[in-house]
N, C-alpha and C positions, 0 to 999 in steps of 0.2 A: 464598526459595533458589531452586537448583537442581534440578530433578527429571530425575536421565539413569532415563529407565527400564530397568526390566529383567520376567524374567521373572513375575517376582512378583508384578504390576502385573493380570498374566489371570486367575495360576491367587490364590483366594481371598476380597482384597477388590478390588475391578475401581476401586475411588476412590480406594487409594493410588499411593504412587510405590517406585520403586525401592529402592537399597543408593546402596553409594558410587559416585563415578567411576571410572575407573581410572587411574594418571598419564598426563599428555599420552602418546603413542608409542608405547602398551599395548595392543595385541589386547584387544579387550572381551568376557572370560566369557564370550556368550552369543552374540559375533558375531549384531549387528543385524544391518538387511536388506541383503539380497544385491544388487548392480547389475543391472539391468537387462542384458537378454541381450546382451551385443557392447561395453559400455560397458566405457572401460580406469579407469585404478584409480591412484593417483599411491603408495597404500601399500599395505602386506599384508591392513590385514587394511578387511572388507568398510563404507563408509561408512552413521552410524545415520540411517537415516530416519523421521520424522515425521512424520504424518497430524493438518495445525490444522483440526477442526472446526466453526465459531462456530456457535451454537446455539440459536435465539431462540423461540418455542414451536412445533419441531420433529419433536412424537411422531407423526407418518405416515407420518417420510420419516429420521427419524434412522436405525434399524432396516436397512431397505433400504441406505443411504447408508455404513456404515460396514461390511456387509457387502460391501457390491460395492469396498468399496475394499482388507480384508482379502482374498478373493482375488485383487484386481490382485498386493498389495505381504502378502503372506502376512505377510512375518518384520518388520514396522514399525508403531510403535504409532502408537497408534491416540488420538487427543487430541481428546476432544468436550471444549467451553468455553461449560457452558451460563450462555445469559447474562438473569439473571431468567424466567424458563421457567413462567406459568404452567398448565402441560400438564405431562404426565409425560415432560419430554423427558427428565433427567435421571435416571429409575433407568431408562425406555426404553433408554440408550448404557450403563447401568453393567452394565443387564444382561444388553443385546450382545455384552460384554464380556466378560463372562461364558462366557455358550452358545460365539461363536466363540474362545473363547482365546486367544484372541489380549494381542499387547501391546497397555499401554493406560493413561488415566488420564482420568475425566471432570472438569474444574477446574470454578468456580465462578466468575464476577465478577460487585459484584452492580450497577457503573456501570452504564449501560445501553451501547448502544455496541457496532460488529460493531467499530470501532476498541479500545477498554478491552478488549474479547475475545481479541484478538488479541497486544495487547500482554503483556495477562496469559499465553498461551501461547507469547508467544518471553523472558519472563522467564523464565515456569518448565521452561521443556522443554529439555534442553543434546542438541542434535544434529548432524549436521553437514550431512544437507539435509532442508530443509521444507516440505513441503505443503500449501499451503493452497485449502480450497474449500469448498461449500456445505454446508451439510446437508440442502439439496434434490430431489436424482435429476437437478440440471441438467444436470450434468457428467461426462464420461463417463469412470468409474474406470479402464477396462480403457485410454484412453489416459495414463496418469499415467508409462509409462517411459518414451514421447519425450516428457515433459517433464523426467523425471529426467537422461536421458544429456546431453545438453550439460551440465549445472552439475553433473554427476557426472566427465566429463568436462574439467573445468576451462574448457567455450568459453563459458560464461555465468556469472553473480552471478544472474540473472532471466531465467523462462522464463515466456510469458504465453499459457495456452490461448486463442489467436482466437476470437473466436466466427464475425467476420463475415465473412472471407474462404469462406469455404464457401455459404455466405446463409441461416446456419443458424436467425443469431439475428433475420434479416429475417421470419423464414417463423414462428415460433414466436413471435414478441414481439407480445404484442396492446394495446400500448401505445406510441399513437403519440408521443406526443410527449415520454416515455421517448428511443425512439432516437432524434430526434430533439435530444436534450438526448447524450445521447452525443457523435453530433456534432462538438455543437461543441465541447463541452469535450475532441474529439480536434485540431478543425483549432486552438482555441487552445492546447492543451502542443505540439503541434508545429511551429506556428506562433515561440513560445516559445524553445521548443529546439532548431529547425533540426534533429527529426528527423523519421519517420516511419511512426509507431507506428500499427497497425491501428486493435487494439482499448487504449482506455485505462483502458477500466474493469471488465473477465472478472477474476471474483474465484477464477478456477482460477492457482493460481501455482505453482514451485518458486524458493526461492532456497536460495543459499549462507549456511553459517554465519558469514563472512564479511560477508553481509547481514544479516542478520538482528541479530549480534551490533556493527554498526555502527550499525541507522536507527532512530533517535530518534521513536519515534511519540503523535507533540502530538495528533493528530484522536481524534474518538471513534463519530463513528457511519461510514455505508455513505461517506463521503469517502476511510477506507482506502487503494481504490484506487489515488484516483487521484495519496494521497501518495505512495505506496511509487513508482512511475510517475513521477512529481517526481520524487525523490528519489534515486531511482537513477540520471537525467539529469541529476539539477545535476554529481552524484557520478563521474560518467561511468563508472556501473556500465552493465557489460555485460547488454543485457535483446535476448533472444531471443523471437521470435513464433511457434507454431508450429497453425496449425489445426487445432480439436475442433469436433466436432460439441457440437447445443447442441439444447436438447430444452427445451418450459414445464412449469413444475411439475407436477406430475400434480395431479390433482381431492379436494379435499380440506383441498390445501393453500394456503395463502396470505401471496404480498407481504408484504412490512414495507416495503417502498419508497411512499415518496409523491413525486411524478415533480417536484411543484415544490418543496417545500420540502428535500430529498436535492438537488436542481438548481443552487438554490441556494445549499446548504451548498460542493458541490462546488465553483462558480464564487466562492466564499465563498475557497476553498481555494487556490484559484490564486491570488489576487488576494494572497491570503497567502503562500505562495511566492514570487513574484514580490517582492514587498514584502522578504521575508528574505535571498534566495539574490540576487536581481537590482536593487539597491538605488537604485542610479547608475540602471537604465532607466524605474527607477518615481517615484522620485523627482524624473527631467530627465522625464517625461508630467508630471506632475503641477503641477511652474514650468513647462513649458511654456503649459498655458493657462490657470492664473494672471498669469505675464505676457499672452498674449493677453487677456483682459480687463480688464488695467490699462491693453493700449492699447487700447480698442476704447469704452472710460471715460474716457478721457483727451484721447479725439480729438478734441473740440465743447471741452475747455480748451486746449486745444492751439488750435485755427483761431479758437477766440476771443479769442486773446491775439496771433495774428499779425492780426488782423483792428482791433484798438479797442486795440490795448497794455495791459489793462486784462484780467483774472480776475471775473467775477462768480458763475462758478458753483465757491468753495470747495468745498462738502460731496463734488462733483463731482472735483474732484481730488484733498480728500485719500483719498476711495475709491481712487484710480488709486494715484497716490503708493505710498497703503495695499499694493496689488495685484501690485504691483511689488515691494516689499520684500521681500511674504512670496515671492512664485519666486526673490528672491533666497535669502533664505532656506533655501527648500524642497531649490535645488540646492546648496548647501551642505552640508545633512544629506543628501543622499544620496554626495555625493564623501566622508565621513568614514565613513559605513559600510558603501558600496563597499569603503574599504579596508579595515576591521574583517571584513566577509564571505570578502574576499581571505585574512587571516590562520586566520580557523576554514576559512577550507578548507585549507588548510596540512594544520592542527589534522588536519584527518580524515580528508584523506589519509594522512597520518602513522600516526592509526588502522587505518583501512582496511590498510594494511601488516602491521599488528603482526600482527593480524586474519589476512589471509591467509597470512601470515606461520606464525602454530598452527597453520593445517592443514592445511604438506605435513607436518610434522611428527606431526599426530596420526597 
């Protein structure tokens, strides 16, 4: 069930959502979050902004994170997604909502992983603009207007808070392997999609409603940032990166990232996306590998046949033939899946156009 948030969620029960959403095209009675200064509007009502804060054991930072975003966006809804925290994260978040008198709610997602937490928020919350940030005070809430403005003006579908251009991430990050993994993923994605993105894995993003309502979240963990980027690139959505400051977690707050395991998951996510959305390239590459292996295995057999007109290495001949058959089958699979992918892109484009059209009439 989608939850349109109203002031009721700020007064009384901080973990409950508000009343029924108004009809499309009619202004909301509570006139939710207003545009950042200078932002253009396509309708008379101000856009409804939801700030999504996935949280797992963030008791030491969740309250300050909520306060900073409430100060920057006093009319926005603060959505904290408690993801099986073993500390007082949920209690502190609910109390902070009440103290601030802020619009918002605390959602609970029992399936572990940031991807699952973001999915819960996107399913439950109905907004015009979605802000996603970490609950660990690493991203500057005061820069949120810069990220919202391009989406509010209709110039971007997703705006990314770029941690790298200003050198802040390199200065603050104390995990060398983590930085190396970020650069590796960035180069892979840019090469695969012919893009020039700087920060593939930033957790500070702003999305349009059309993006959120046409984005299927199929990942569960921290690879969500890579997945949203790949989805936007594959669907030819407009991505804008804006440099923002970044600082490491404060003392007493601990990262849930594991450089090796999370890096492996991200790489597998890229491979999966390539297999799903670039099947011809993926299966052609596999076909080429098997074809070369088959040729390597068959060369001694061919040489033997040319010299003796007799094949003594029958097992090697069978192996070479099998590898070449597999190569042909893989190429055929790639061609068929590429056709199916084209039809899927056609369907997804129509869905995106429908959601974009709804936005014009909200």
